[in-house]
N, C-alpha and C positions, 0 to 999 in steps of 0.2 A: 229615551235619550241615548242609550247604548246602541240601539238599532240605527238611530239617526247618524251617530258618529261612524258606525260601520259602513252605512250607506255612503256617507261622505267619502270615507277612505277608499272604498271600492270605486266610486264614481271618479275620483281623482286618478286612481291607478289606471282605470280604463281610458280615461281621457289622455293620459300620458301616452298610451299606446297610439294615440291618434297623430302624434308627430308635431313638428314645428321647426323653429330655426334656432341656431345656437347663439347663446349669449357671448360665446367666445369668438364669434365671427366665423365659425366653421360653416354656418349656414347663411341665409340671407340676413341682412341687418335690418331690413324693413319688414313690416308685417305683410306677408304674402296673403293674397286672397284665399288661396287653397294650398297650404303647404303640404308637401309629400312626406309621408311617414310609412315605412314598410311597403313602399311601392304604391301607396294609395293616397289620393288627395284627402286632406282633412278639411272639413267645412265648418267654419265658425258658427253656422246656423244650426248645426246638428249637435246633439248631446254626446257625452262621452261614450256611451254604449254604441250609438249609431256609427260613430267614427272608428272606435277601437276594433270592432269586428273585422274591419277591412285591412288592418295593418298586418302584413306578413311577419313583421319583426316582433309582434306581441301576442302570438298565439298561445304561448305558455301562460302569460299573464291572464289572458281571457279564459283559458281552461281553469286556472286557479280561482278566478272570480266565480266561475260556474260551480266548481267543487265546494267553495265556501258558502254557496247558496246566496250570493250577494247580487245576482243579476237583477232581481226585481227592485232593488233599491237604487240602481245606478241611473235612473232617469229623474232623480230628484233635482230641484232647481239649483242647489248649491248656493254660492259658488264654492268651488274646491280647487286646490292646487295639488297636482299629483306628480310625484317623481316616479316615472314609469320605467322599470327595468325591461330591457330587451330580452329576447330569447337567449342570446349569447350570454347575458348577465346571469340568467337562471342556469344555463349550462355550465358556467364556471363554478357553481356551488359544488361541494363535495359529492361524489358519486352517490346516487340514491336519495339525495335530499329532496328533490322535487317530487319523486314518486312517493316518498314517505309522507310529505306534506299533503299530497292529494288524496290520501286514504281518508275515508269517512271518520275514522276514530281520531284523526288529527285536525278536524275542522276548526276547532277553537284556536289552535296554534297557527294554522293557515290564515285565519281571519285576522289575528293579531299582526302577522307579518304584512299582510296586504294593507291593513289600515295604518300601519306604521309609515307607509309611503304617501299618505294623504295628510295635507294640512288644510284645515277649514279656512275658507276665505280665498280670495284671488290674489296670489303673489306672482305677478308676471315679472319679467326681467327687471324693469325699472324699479318696481316695488322691492324686489329681493335685493338689488344693489343698494337701494336706499337703506334697507334694514341692516345690511352688512356694514355700510359706512357709519350708520348711527351707532352700531354696536362696537365701534373701534376695530373693525376688521372681521367681525363675525356676527352672525345672526342666529339666535337660538329659536327654533321653530317648534311649536307644540303640535304633535300629530293627532290624528283622529283616534289612535289607539291609546293615547295618554302619555306616550313617550316624547322624546325630543330628538331633533336633528339639528346639526350645526352647519350652517352655510358659510363658506369663506371664498376668497378669491386666490387664485394662483395665476398670476399674469392676467390674461383675459378669460381664463376658465373659471367657472363656478364649480366648487367642490362641495359635496354634501357628506358629512361624517355622521355615522350612526353611533349608537350607544356602546357598541363593542369596539369602536375605533376604526372600523372599516370606512373607506372613502370611495365615493362614486363621483364621476365627473358628469356634468350636464353636457350631453352631446347634441341635443336638439332642444332649444328653449322656445317658450312662447307659442305653443300650439294651442290656439284659442278654441274653446268649445262654447256652446250656448250656456253651459252650466259650470264653466271654470277654465283653467289653463293647465296644460301638461308640459312638463319638462322631462324629456327622455334621458335616462341615466344608464351608465354602462356597468353598473353593479347592483346586486340586490342588497338593500339596506336591512340590517337586522336589529330588532329591539333588544334591550338588555335583559 
């Protein structure tokens, strides 16, 4: 069960790398047949892994998934929702954080961080908005790592708050994959 949850988390994260459109209207408002993420078209007929490896904006995430040993699990059917941080989001962490996480002795911590970005099930923009509205302005999402994320709205932007109080904005939403949906975020979310 734990391996399945990790696989789900990683799948969702890699899927996020694949791109999409913004819920805030910063991208297309209609589902594009092949949205662009990191300079590459994302194909809804491909899985998270097959799309993610092509995004230039998610090379750090892909490297982290490889270091965590989660690549073999990323082709599972899902569905998964991934909040995928960009390279710039990883670069904004304190100096040395990414290098430390990528060390073999920190594999368990890296896995926890990665799967914290994954929510089992398919929560595209409309489903996420419905959950926020039903929750009186916030939706508490259970992650594959066992933690929670809180989604809220700020104007037309969807914000995701982690257990430490850090907030990420969805910059590209609804990047559909054959095994889920990715929402690109501008910060790395950290478990408690």
